[in-house]
Wavefront OBJ file of the C-alpha trace (Angstrom):
o trace
v 32.066 123.006 159.619
v 30.523 126.277 159.749
v 33.527 127.595 160.930
v 35.971 125.651 158.414
v 33.278 127.262 155.758
v 33.754 130.464 157.102
v 37.849 130.555 157.151
v 37.345 128.939 153.297
v 34.968 131.354 151.410
v 36.921 134.684 152.823
v 39.806 134.375 150.000
v 37.191 134.338 147.392
v 35.135 137.114 148.784
v 37.947 139.494 149.105
v 39.632 138.258 145.769
v 35.554 139.624 144.624
v 36.415 143.431 145.981
v 40.287 142.773 144.721
v 38.114 143.246 140.671
v 35.415 145.423 141.350
v 35.078 149.244 140.877
v 38.708 149.671 139.392
v 37.203 151.134 136.640
v 35.103 153.476 137.858
v 31.934 154.294 136.024
v 31.851 157.139 134.186
v 34.737 155.148 132.283
v 32.269 152.604 130.687
v 29.982 153.635 127.486
v 27.025 152.225 126.582
v 26.556 152.819 122.698
v 23.513 151.026 120.881
v 21.611 149.835 123.623
v 18.429 148.230 122.721
v 15.720 145.093 123.785
v 15.302 142.530 120.551
v 11.784 139.728 121.255
v 13.445 136.372 122.041
v 11.659 133.783 120.444
v 9.583 132.114 123.744
v 9.987 132.925 127.103
v 12.067 136.541 128.207
v 14.033 139.326 125.389
v 17.703 140.081 124.233
v 19.048 143.213 125.867
v 21.861 144.064 123.029
v 24.529 146.661 122.427
v 28.038 147.672 122.369
v 30.458 148.948 125.315
v 32.782 151.302 125.405
v 35.554 150.694 127.858
v 37.157 154.260 128.565
v 40.002 152.923 130.898
v 43.985 152.384 129.671
v 44.895 149.917 132.312
v 41.667 147.726 133.078
v 40.381 145.558 130.759
v 36.788 145.320 131.795
v 35.221 141.614 132.511
v 32.036 142.580 133.823
v 29.525 144.602 134.990
v 26.417 145.019 137.124
v 22.978 147.643 135.536
v 20.027 148.282 137.560
v 16.969 148.552 135.012
v 13.802 150.230 134.485
v 10.778 150.151 132.856
v 8.265 152.718 132.598
v 5.197 152.885 130.989
v 4.606 156.657 129.383
v 2.123 158.229 128.701
v 1.265 162.164 126.933
v -0.305 164.401 129.201
v -2.220 166.980 126.619
v -2.940 169.429 129.388
v 0.952 170.053 130.429
v 2.489 169.170 127.092
v 4.716 166.381 128.881
v 4.465 162.745 129.363
v 3.533 161.238 131.974
v 5.094 157.933 133.174
v 5.147 154.973 135.626
v 7.470 152.197 136.480
v 6.396 148.893 135.182
v 9.533 146.738 136.317
v 13.175 147.433 138.041
v 15.220 144.807 137.856
v 18.994 143.974 138.107
v 21.902 142.334 135.883
v 24.882 140.727 135.832
v 26.548 140.952 132.690
v 30.039 138.616 131.502
v 31.967 140.693 128.960
v 35.612 141.529 127.541
v 36.110 144.780 126.816
v 40.354 144.982 125.973
v 41.737 148.809 127.659
v 40.214 150.838 125.507
v 38.440 149.425 123.265
v 34.857 148.597 122.369
v 33.093 145.083 122.690
v 29.359 143.308 121.742
v 27.157 142.358 124.339
v 24.227 140.082 124.960
v 22.220 139.207 127.730
v 18.863 137.362 128.200
v 16.453 138.925 130.721
v 13.364 137.066 131.845
v 10.771 139.853 132.241
v 7.211 140.029 132.755
v 4.875 140.517 130.407
v 4.039 144.107 130.210
v 1.474 145.721 129.383
v 1.896 149.285 128.531
v -1.325 151.835 127.986
v 1.415 154.574 126.665
v 5.257 154.276 124.943
v 7.573 152.442 126.867
v 10.767 153.801 127.593
v 13.648 152.563 129.692
v 16.563 153.597 131.486
v 20.073 151.303 133.497
v 22.296 152.467 136.071
v 25.617 151.386 136.128
v 26.203 149.012 139.408
v 29.615 148.117 139.716
v 32.308 147.479 137.187
v 34.484 144.180 137.454
v 37.695 144.063 136.102
v 41.536 142.465 136.068
v 44.933 143.769 136.042
v 46.868 143.571 132.154
v 49.081 140.938 133.037
v 52.766 141.663 131.574
v 53.209 140.187 127.978
v 49.090 141.455 127.544
v 50.877 144.990 127.038
v 53.771 143.453 124.790
v 53.923 144.548 121.107
v 52.972 140.942 120.100
v 50.431 140.092 121.881
v 49.143 143.540 120.556
v 46.196 142.767 117.545
l 1 2 3 4 5 6 7 8 9 10 11 12 13 14 15 16 17 18 19 20 21 22 23 24 25 26 27 28 29 30 31 32 33 34 35 36 37 38 39 40 41 42 43 44 45 46 47 48 49 50 51 52 53 54 55 56 57 58 59 60 61 62 63 64 65 66 67 68 69 70 71 72 73 74 75 76 77 78 79 80 81 82 83 84 85 86 87 88 89 90 91 92 93 94 95 96 97 98 99 100 101 102 103 104 105 106 107 108 109 110 111 112 113 114 115 116 117 118 119 120 121 122 123 124 125 126 127 128 129 130 131 132 133 134 135 136 137 138 139 140 141 142 143
């Protein structure tokens, strides 16, 4: 029975590999990204994403978020930062080639008790894509 499950799962794993990273990470640009408080539990990551690829629609991506507490160091005139939380998230979206789209992703972070300013950074881990279908490139189907 386990052997059958292994063979059945193989095509799905191959399919996943085929759609990941066809768009280089450098061709994906975040625009106006921010955290917004949500009623109840969690926060929402909101922004726009620009797909610079000319051939592939961006259907998702994986990101690593690093949230830091930064305190001003008066002696050295610089900030000293410590990591409060680090998490990964998968964003599902649809951004056609050469277009930008808005996105929202609810995140469940632990309560952050910062002593200074909260700063965050992100790293794109992977992109997910699909090739444009023939009919999608016809002028009749364009916006």
